[in-house]
N, C-alpha and C positions, 0 to 999 in steps of 0.2 A: 640260731643267730639272735632272734628276737628275745628268746628266753634268757640268753646270757646278758643282754642289755638290761632286762627287767631285774635280774638278780643283782647286777652291779648297782643299779639305782637303789634297791632295797638295802644293800650293804652300806651305801653312802648315807642313807637316811637314818640308820641306826645310830643312836646317840650313845656317848660314853656314859657309863653309870656314874652318878654322883656329880655330873657336870654342873647342874643347877646349884647343888649344895656348895660346890667349890666356888662358884661365882659369888654367892652370898657371903661366904667366908672371906674371900678376897675383898669384897666390897666393904665389909665392916672393918677389916684390918686396915684398909686405906683410910676410912673415916677416923680411926683412932690416931692416925698420923697428922690429921689436920689441926692447925693451930687456930682455935676459935677466938674471936675478939671478945673482950670483956663487955659486960652489960653497959657500963658507963661509956665505953667507946662507941657502942652501937647507938646509944642515945644521942651522943654528940654528933655523929655522922648523920643520923636521921634529922636532927635539928638543922644542920647545915643544908641538907637537901630541901627541907621544907622552906627555909629562909630564901634560898635561891629561887625556888619555884614561885614563892609569893612575890619576890622582887620582879621576876620575869612577867608574872601576871599583871602587876601594876604598870610596868612599862608598856605591855601590849594593850592594856586598857587605855592608857594615855594616848598612844598612837591611834587607837580606834576612835576615841573621842575627838581627837584633833582632825582626823580625816573625815569624820562625820560632820563636824562643824564646817570644814572647808567645802564638803559636798553640799550641805544645806545652803551655804553662802552662795555657791555657784548656781544652784538650782533656783534660789529665791530671786536672783537677778534675771531669770529667764521667764518673765511673765510674757503675755501676748505682745505688749508694747515693746518690751525689751527684745523679744525674739525677732520681731520684724525689723527693728532698728539694727540689731546685730547682723541679720542677714543682709540688710541693705548696705551696711558698712563693709561687710565682707565682699559683697558683689562689686561695690565701687573700688575696693582695693584691688581686686583681681582684674577688673576691666582697665584700670589705669596702669597695668603692667607691674604691679607690686608683687611682693612675694619672692620666692626663691627662683623663679623662672628667669 
């Protein structure tokens, strides 16, 4: 019983002769059917991709600078004096019943 299973597995593992050769032959025949773009077309499309990437980079840099300036503006206003006055103002606002409550 066990010998039969081993024989079946060995028979399944045997490969057809020339299978790899046929795969390469089919592979190259399919490559011949591909319509390849011209060199000029590839250059145009590459230029468009680079242009869009650079524009996106500039927009991201602008947002980064804007948020950096905003962050520095907010942080610069929080000196020791400013922090205590801000906390005092917040405390008085909350104790007077202000806010969303």
